[in-house]
C-alpha positions as CSV (number, residue, x, y, z in Angstrom):
1,M,0.0,0.0,0.2
2,G,2.8,2.3,0.7
3,K,4.2,2.2,-2.6
4,A,1.0,3.2,-4.5
5,R,0.7,5.9,-2.1
6,A,4.0,7.2,-2.7
7,A,3.5,6.8,-6.6
8,S,0.6,9.1,-6.7
9,S,2.1,11.7,-4.5
10,S,5.2,11.7,-6.8
11,D,3.1,12.2,-9.7
12,S,1.1,15.1,-8.3
13,S,4.4,16.9,-7.5
14,R,6.3,16.3,-10.8
15,K,7.9,19.1,-12.4
16,M,6.6,20.3,-16.0
17,R,8.9,22.2,-18.2
18,P,7.9,26.0,-18.1
19,A,5.8,26.9,-21.2
20,L,7.4,29.3,-23.6
21,T,4.0,30.7,-25.0
22,P,0.8,31.5,-23.4
23,E,-0.9,29.1,-25.6
24,A,1.5,26.3,-24.5
25,R,0.8,27.5,-20.7
26,E,-2.7,27.5,-21.5
27,N,-2.4,23.8,-22.8
28,Q,-0.6,22.6,-19.7
29,M,-3.3,24.2,-17.4
30,I,-5.9,22.0,-19.5
31,S,-3.9,18.8,-19.4
32,L,-3.8,19.4,-15.5
33,A,-7.5,19.9,-15.4
34,V,-8.3,17.0,-17.0
35,D,-5.9,14.7,-15.3
36,L,-7.6,16.1,-12.0
37,A,-11.2,15.4,-13.7
38,E,-10.1,12.0,-14.6
39,R,-8.8,10.9,-11.1
40,Q,-11.9,12.6,-9.3
41,L,-14.4,10.4,-11.8
42,M,-12.2,7.2,-11.2
43,E,-12.2,8.0,-7.3
44,G,-15.7,8.9,-7.3
45,T,-15.3,12.3,-6.0
46,A,-16.1,14.4,-9.0
47,S,-18.6,17.0,-8.7
48,S,-21.9,17.0,-10.4
49,Q,-20.6,19.7,-13.0
50,V,-17.5,17.6,-13.9
51,I,-19.7,14.6,-14.6
52,T,-22.2,16.8,-16.8
53,H,-19.7,18.1,-18.6
54,Y,-18.0,14.8,-19.5
55,L,-21.4,13.1,-20.1
56,K,-22.5,16.2,-22.6
57,L,-18.9,15.7,-24.3
58,G,-20.0,11.7,-25.0
59,S,-23.5,12.9,-26.6
60,T,-24.4,12.5,-30.0
61,R,-25.5,16.1,-30.3
62,E,-22.0,17.1,-29.2
63,R,-20.4,15.0,-31.7
64,L,-22.7,16.4,-34.5
65,E,-22.1,19.9,-33.5
66,R,-18.1,18.9,-33.6
67,E,-18.6,17.6,-37.1
68,K,-20.5,20.6,-38.2
69,I,-18.0,22.9,-37.1
70,E,-15.2,21.0,-38.7
71,R,-17.0,21.1,-41.9
72,E,-17.9,24.6,-41.7
73,N,-14.2,25.3,-41.0
74,E,-13.5,23.1,-44.3
75,L,-15.7,25.2,-46.2
76,L,-14.2,28.4,-44.9
77,R,-10.6,27.1,-46.2
78,A,-12.1,26.0,-49.6
79,K,-13.6,29.8,-49.9
80,V,-10.3,31.4,-49.2
81,E,-8.5,29.1,-51.6
82,S,-11.2,30.0,-54.3
83,L,-10.4,33.8,-53.5
84,Q,-6.9,33.1,-53.8
85,S,-7.3,31.3,-57.1
86,A,-9.5,33.9,-58.7
87,H,-7.0,36.7,-57.6
88,R,-4.2,34.5,-59.1
89,S,-6.3,33.9,-62.4
90,E,-7.1,37.6,-62.6
91,E,-3.5,38.5,-62.5
92,L,-2.6,35.9,-65.1
93,Y,-5.4,37.4,-67.8
94,E,-4.2,40.7,-67.2
95,N,-0.8,39.8,-68.1
96,A,-1.7,37.8,-71.0
97,L,-3.6,41.0,-72.3
98,K,-0.6,42.9,-71.9
99,A,1.4,40.7,-73.7
100,F,-1.1,40.7,-76.5
101,R,-1.2,44.3,-76.7
102,R,2.7,44.2,-76.9
103,Y,2.7,41.8,-79.6
104,S,0.0,43.7,-81.5
105,G,2.2,47.1,-81.5
106,E,0.0,48.8,-78.9
107,E,2.0,50.8,-76.2
108,D,1.7,49.7,-72.9
109,L,0.4,52.5,-70.7
110,D,1.9,51.1,-67.4
111,D,5.4,51.3,-69.0
112,E,5.0,55.0,-70.0
113,D,4.4,56.0,-66.5
114,L,7.7,54.4,-65.4
């Protein structure tokens, strides 16, 4: 029995490497909170708020909401890529038109301004 108790006390006092960014620090705190919640759930000492939180995370509705958010993010990324592609296409068309004008003998107005 003494060994189990010593192991758990050394786990709680283990030193973490200091976080280099605020985001990393936040992730450390989240990790510690999840570890504590897990321990409380295993020992049967978790509060009703902790139990409810994890029950909601496991629900079908929560999974569907996460999936919906992931798909919305994919859609937003696709829209950004589409806009960037349209901008590149517009630049290519402009360059092609300028080249055609030069080949046909028209003077390029942009070149005169230089």
